[in-house]
C-alpha positions in Angstrom: -9.5 5.1 -28.2 -7.4 2.5 -26.3 -5.8 3.5 -23.0 -2.6 1.5 -22.2 -1.3 0.9 -18.7 2.3 2.1 -18.3 4.6 -0.7 -18.0 6.3 -1.3 -14.7 9.4 0.7 -14.1 8.4 3.1 -17.2 8.9 6.8 -17.0 6.2 9.3 -16.8 6.3 12.8 -18.6 7.7 14.3 -15.7 10.8 12.0 -15.2 9.4 10.0 -12.0 9.2 6.3 -12.6 6.0 4.4 -12.6 6.8 1.4 -10.2 4.0 1.4 -7.7 1.3 -1.4 -7.4 -1.7 -1.3 -4.9 0.2 -3.6 -2.5 2.8 -1.0 -2.5 0.2 1.5 -1.8 -1.6 -0.2 0.9 1.9 -0.8 2.6 2.4 3.2 2.2 -0.8 3.5 4.1 -0.7 1.4 6.8 3.1 1.7 7.4 2.7 5.3 7.3 -0.3 5.8 9.5 0.7 3.4 12.1 3.7 4.6 13.8 3.7 5.8 17.7 0.4 7.0 18.2 -1.5 3.8 19.3 1.3 3.1 21.8 1.0 6.6 23.3 -2.2 8.4 22.8 -4.7 6.0 24.4 -3.7 7.3 27.8 -4.7 10.5 26.8 -7.9 9.6 25.2 -8.9 7.4 28.5 -8.2 11.0 30.4 -10.6 13.0 28.6 -13.6 10.3 28.0 -14.9 8.0 30.7 -15.2 4.4 30.5 -14.2 1.7 27.5 -17.6 2.3 25.6 -16.8 6.1 25.4 -12.9 5.2 24.3 -13.8 2.8 21.5 -16.3 5.3 20.4 -13.7 7.9 19.9 -11.3 5.7 18.2 -14.1 4.5 16.0 -15.2 8.0 15.2 -11.9 9.0 14.4 -11.6 5.6 12.1 -14.8 6.6 10.3 -13.9 10.2 9.6 -10.5 8.8 8.2 -12.6 6.5 6.0 -14.9 9.1 4.8 -11.7 11.5 3.9 -10.2 8.2 2.2 -13.5 7.6 0.1 -13.5 11.2 -0.8 -9.7 11.5 -2.0 -10.3 8.2 -3.9 -12.6 9.8 -6.5 -10.2 12.8 -6.6 -7.2 10.5 -7.1 -9.1 8.8 -9.8 -9.5 12.0 -11.7 -6.2 13.6 -10.8 -3.9 10.7 -11.2 -0.8 13.0 -11.0 2.2 13.6 -8.3 1.2 15.8 -5.7 -2.0 14.4 -4.1 -3.7 16.9 -2.0 -1.6 19.9 -3.6 -2.8 18.6 -7.1 -6.6 18.8 -6.2 -6.8 21.8 -4.3 -4.8 23.6 -7.1 -7.2 22.3 -9.5 -10.3 23.2 -7.7 -9.6 26.3 -6.1 -6.5 27.7 -7.6 -2.9 27.8 -7.3 -2.8 30.2 -4.1 -4.7 27.6 -2.2 -2.5 24.7 -3.3 0.8 26.5 -2.8 -0.6 27.2 1.0 -1.1 23.3 1.6 2.2 22.5 0.3 3.8 25.5 2.1 2.2 24.0 5.6 3.3 20.5 4.8 6.7 21.5 4.2 6.9 23.7 7.4 4.6 22.2 9.6 2.4 19.1 8.5 4.6 16.4 7.1 7.8 17.6 8.6 6.3 17.7 12.0 4.9 14.4 11.4 8.3 12.9 10.8 9.9 15.1 13.5 7.3 13.7 16.0 7.6 10.0 15.0 11.3 10.6 15.3 10.8 11.9 18.9 8.9 8.8 19.7 11.6 6.7 18.3 14.4 7.9 20.5 12.1 7.9 23.6 11.6 4.2 22.9 15.0 3.4 22.7 15.9 4.8 25.9 13.6 2.3 27.4 16.0 -0.3 26.3 19.4 1.7 26.4 20.1 4.6 28.9 20.8 7.8 27.0 20.6 11.3 27.9 18.1 14.2 26.4 20.9 15.4 24.1 21.4 11.8 23.0 17.7 11.2 22.3 17.7 14.1 20.0 20.7 13.0 18.1 19.0 9.5 17.7 15.8 11.3 16.4 17.9 13.1 13.9 19.7 10.4 12.8 16.7 8.4 11.9 15.7 11.3 9.6 19.1 11.3 8.0 19.0 7.6 7.4 15.8 7.3 5.8 16.2 10.5 3.8 19.5 8.7 2.5 17.5 5.6 1.6 14.8 7.4 -0.1 17.8 9.1 -2.1 18.7 6.0 -3.7 15.8 5.0 -5.5 11.8 4.4 -5.0 12.3 0.7 -5.5 14.6 0.3 -2.6 12.5 2.6 -0.3 9.2 0.9 -1.3 10.7 -2.7 -0.8 11.8 -1.2 2.9 8.3 0.1 3.3 6.5 -3.5 2.3 8.8 -5.6 4.4 8.5 -3.1 7.2 4.9 -2.9 7.5 4.5 -6.9 7.2 6.8 -6.8 10.3 5.1 -4.2 12.1 1.5 -5.9 11.6 3.0 -9.1 12.9 4.6 -7.7 15.8 1.6 -6.0 16.6 -0.5 -9.1 16.6 1.9 -11.0 18.6 1.5 -7.9 21.1 -2.3 -8.1 20.7 -2.5 -12.0 21.3 0.0 -11.7 24.5 -2.5 -9.2 26.3 -5.7 -11.3 25.1 -3.9 -14.5 26.7 -3.5 -12.8 30.0 -6.4 -10.4 29.9 -9.9 -10.8 31.3 -13.4 -10.4 29.7 -14.8 -9.3 33.3 -12.3 -6.5 33.2 -13.7 -5.5 29.7 -17.0 -5.5 31.2 -16.0 -3.4 34.1 -14.2 -1.0 32.4 -17.3 -0.1 29.8 -19.3 2.3 31.8 -17.7 5.6 32.8 -17.2 6.9 36.5 -17.3 10.6 35.2 -20.1 12.2 32.6 -19.1 12.4 29.0 -18.8 16.0 27.9 -18.4 17.3 24.1 -15.3 19.2 25.0 -13.8 16.1 26.4 -15.0 14.2 23.4 -13.4 17.0 20.8 -10.0 17.0 22.9 -9.8 13.3 22.7 -10.7 13.3 19.0 -7.5 15.5 18.2 -5.5 12.9 20.0 -7.0 10.2 18.3 -6.8 11.8 14.7 -2.8 12.0 15.4 -3.0 8.3 15.6 -4.6 8.5 12.2 -2.4 11.0 10.9 -1.0 10.1 7.3 -3.8 8.3 5.7 -4.0 10.5 2.4 0.2 10.6 1.8 0.0 7.9 -0.6 -2.1 10.3 -2.9 1.3 12.1 -3.1 2.8 9.3 -5.1 0.1 8.9 -7.7 2.4 9.8 -10.5 4.7 6.6 -9.8 1.6 4.2 -9.5 1.6 1.9 -12.6 -2.2 2.4 -12.7 -3.3 5.2 -10.6 -6.7 5.8 -11.6 -7.4 2.0 -10.4 -5.0 1.3 -7.6 -4.6 4.6 -5.8 -8.2 4.5 -4.9 -8.2 0.9 -3.6 -4.8 1.6 -1.9 -6.7 4.4 0.5 -9.3 2.7 1.3 -8.0 -1.0 1.9 -4.9 0.7 4.0 -7.5 2.8 6.1 -9.6 0.0 7.1 -6.4 -2.4 7.8 -5.5 0.9 10.3 -9.0 1.2 11.8 -9.0 -2.8 12.6 -5.7 -2.4 14.3 -6.5 0.3 16.5 -9.5 -1.0 17.8 -8.2 -4.2 18.4 -5.1 -2.9 20.3 -7.6 -0.8 22.4 -9.5 -3.8 23.3 -6.4 -5.7 24.1 -5.2 -3.0 26.4 -8.2 -2.7 28.5 -8.4 -6.5 29.1 -5.5 -6.2 31.3 -5.6 -2.6 32.4 -8.9 -0.7 34.5 -9.8 2.7 33.4 -7.9 4.3 36.1 -4.6 2.5 34.7 -5.1 3.8 31.3 -6.2 7.3 31.9 -3.1 9.6 31.9 -0.5 6.9 31.4 2.5 8.1 28.9 2.4 4.9 27.2 -0.3 2.5 27.4 1.2 -0.1 25.7 4.4 -0.6 28.1 1.9 -0.1 30.9 -0.2 -2.9 30.0 3.0 -5.2 29.1 4.1 -4.3 32.5 1.2 -5.7 34.1 1.4 -9.1 32.1 5.2 -9.7 31.6 7.6 -7.6 33.5 10.7 -5.7 31.9 11.5 -8.4 29.5 8.3 -8.2 27.8 8.7 -4.4 27.7 12.0 -4.6 26.1 10.2 -6.7 23.1 7.3 -4.3 23.1 10.0 -1.5 22.5 11.4 -3.4 19.5 7.9 -3.6 18.4 7.3 0.0 18.6 10.6 1.1 17.3 9.9 -1.0 14.0 6.6 0.5 13.8 8.0 4.3 13.8 10.7 3.7 11.6 8.5 2.3 9.1 6.2 5.3 9.5 9.1 7.7 9.1 10.0 5.9 5.9 6.4 6.1 4.5 6.1 10.0 5.2 9.9 10.9 4.0 8.9 8.9 0.7 5.9 10.7 0.0 6.0 14.5 1.0 8.9 15.3 -1.5 6.4 14.5 -4.3 4.4 17.8 -3.2 7.1 19.9 -3.5 8.4 18.3 -6.9 5.1 19.2 -8.3 5.1 22.6 -6.9 8.4 23.3 -8.7 6.8 21.8 -11.8 3.9 24.3 -11.4 6.6 27.0 -11.2 5.2 28.2 -7.8 8.2 27.1 -5.7 12.3 26.4 -6.2 12.9 24.9 -9.5 15.3 22.7 -8.1 13.0 21.0 -6.3 11.4 19.8 -9.6 14.5 17.7 -10.4 15.1 14.0 -10.3 18.3 12.0 -10.2 19.4 10.4 -13.1 19.9 6.9 -11.7 17.2 7.0 -8.9 14.7 9.1 -10.7 13.9 10.6 -7.3 13.5 14.4 -6.5 16.8 14.5 -4.6 16.8 18.3 -3.5 12.8 18.0 -2.3 14.1 15.2 -0.3 17.1 17.1 1.2 14.9 20.0 1.8 12.2 18.2 3.7 15.0 16.4 5.9 16.9 19.4 6.7 13.5 21.0 8.1 12.2 18.1 9.6 15.8 17.8 11.6 15.2 21.3 12.9 12.0 20.8 14.2 13.0 17.3 16.1 15.8 19.5 17.7 13.5 22.3 18.9 10.3 20.7 19.5 8.2 18.3 21.8 6.0 15.3 20.9 2.8 16.9 22.4 3.7 20.3 20.9 4.4 18.9 17.7 1.2 16.6 17.1 -1.0 19.8 18.2 0.8 21.8 15.6 0.3 19.3 12.8 -3.4 18.5 13.5 -4.7 22.1 13.8 -2.7 23.0 10.4 -3.6 19.7 8.7 -7.4 19.7 9.0 -7.9 22.9 7.6 -6.7 21.6 4.2 -8.3 18.1 4.6 -11.7 19.7 4.9 -11.1 21.8 1.8 -9.7 18.7 -0.3 -13.0 17.0 0.8 -15.1 19.7 -0.1 -13.6 19.6 -3.6 -15.6 16.2 -4.6 -18.6 18.4 -3.8 -17.7 21.4 -5.9 -16.3 19.0 -8.7 -19.3 17.2 -8.6 -21.4 20.3 -9.2 -19.0 22.2 -11.6 -18.1 19.2 -13.6 -20.7 16.3 -13.4 -19.8 14.8 -16.6 -16.1 14.6 -15.9 -15.0 10.8 -15.9 -14.5 9.4 -12.2 -13.1 5.9 -12.2 -14.0 5.8 -8.9 -16.9 7.6 -7.2 -17.4 8.0 -3.8 -20.4 6.4 -1.9 -23.3 7.7 0.0 -22.8 11.0 -1.5 -23.2 14.0 -0.4 -23.2 12.6 3.1 -19.8 11.3 3.2 -17.8 14.4 2.3 -20.3 16.7 3.8 -20.0 15.1 7.3 -16.2 15.1 6.8 -16.4 18.6 6.2 -18.2 19.4 9.0 -16.3 17.4 11.5 -12.7 18.9 10.2 -14.1 22.4 11.3 -15.0 21.1 14.7 -11.7 19.2 14.9 -10.0 22.5 14.1 -11.9 24.5 16.9 -11.1 21.5 19.3 -7.3 22.0 18.3 -7.6 25.5 19.7 -9.4 24.6 23.0 -6.5 21.8 23.6 -3.7 23.9 22.8 -4.5 27.3 21.3 -0.9 28.6 21.5 0.3 25.9 19.1 -2.5 26.1 17.0 -2.3 30.0 16.3 1.5 28.9 15.7 0.4 26.5 12.7 -2.0 29.4 11.5 1.1 31.7 11.5 2.8 29.5 9.2 -0.3 29.5 7.1 -0.1 33.6 6.9 3.7 33.4 6.4 3.1 31.3 3.2 1.2 34.3 1.6 4.2 36.6 0.8 6.3 33.5 -0.1 3.5 32.7 -2.8 3.5 36.3 -4.2 7.2 36.4 -4.4 7.5 33.0 -6.5 4.4 34.0 -8.6 6.1 37.3 -9.5 9.4 35.6 -10.1 7.8 33.0 -12.3 6.3 35.9 -14.1 9.2 37.4 -15.0 10.7 34.1 -16.1 7.6 33.5 -18.5 7.8 37.0 -19.9 11.7 36.6 -20.5 11.1 33.5 -22.2 8.6 35.1 -24.7 10.9 37.7 -25.5 13.7 35.5 -26.5 11.2 33.4 -28.7 
């Protein structure tokens, strides 16, 4: 049998267009992940762990965990190259209820919470350039969500062009920022920052890792768009791995750049390490330029998340476990209109009621429950269906997925230590999803029975 690759722009069996390439996938990964976290989180990490050596260790650990997850999901993505990503994998391996609960959390907390957090970060950096009130900042954040939802309602092609160009601009701006800091930096300061002035504790590492993993959040979202890749079995795994490697390289470089101009004491607890670093070398003019780079970075990240999330709700609707309207696509742009609108409305609601730290703690504690389950699915499928074709195979089995699963359990525990109230809120949303699933399962059962009676 000869397998032919879908043509560019061809329509798949569910109405979505196959218009994504590996280049687009890499831009989605790098563009969605690198948002506000690397500019805001280093101060929190420096507060929790002592010295640059420990700081780099935590960032590298977060990167290795993310890469382990990407390598694992790459195998699943090559096996299940359909829209929905993690939802599809969880449903296939553990059943519809588990898949639904992930999709439910993605809508109520994970993806919308990430979008809301980025939008909040966007408004904070705009306020560095223009004086705005607290109320105006919330309106700016909500406005950013409206703009990118509207862009994605037009077509996948327009959204991906913005993502590609924005990611290139983002990486160029970050490169110039790092170069500026290194030119003014000191290797002596870097050496002096390496040792810590206080003991390293496991609790501190755990709490710091939760913050770091927020900066890496979004590494998996490209899997949601598998149904729109021209060659998903080949290009989705490559996008996951290459995009993640780019992110790890950027994060390690920026941390070194920060510490080349700032001491441990100046980094620890800084609300924005990037701003403090630029203040140290260039004053207010460079800080305003930095704010522009960060604003672009955040906006590209918002676009990546707005683009990808609705594909999960779309897949859920096609499985009959969510509102059927979410499974419809527009005639012209072939995008899931209702799913995009629902996601945008909920993200705006979170933006108007939440705060940055509260939102990212809520996201991490909820998301990593399902990241662990998804990666464990690689081990389950190797045991249940060892002969199933796998165009991409996770290397160093079973250690890569096994270590990721163990780490995910530790991360969830650490998130409870860091902010148990918000972690419990995340679990509360999970419990709320159970009666919702039962309701849709019952309604779907009645619908299937009625269709059978008509036949």
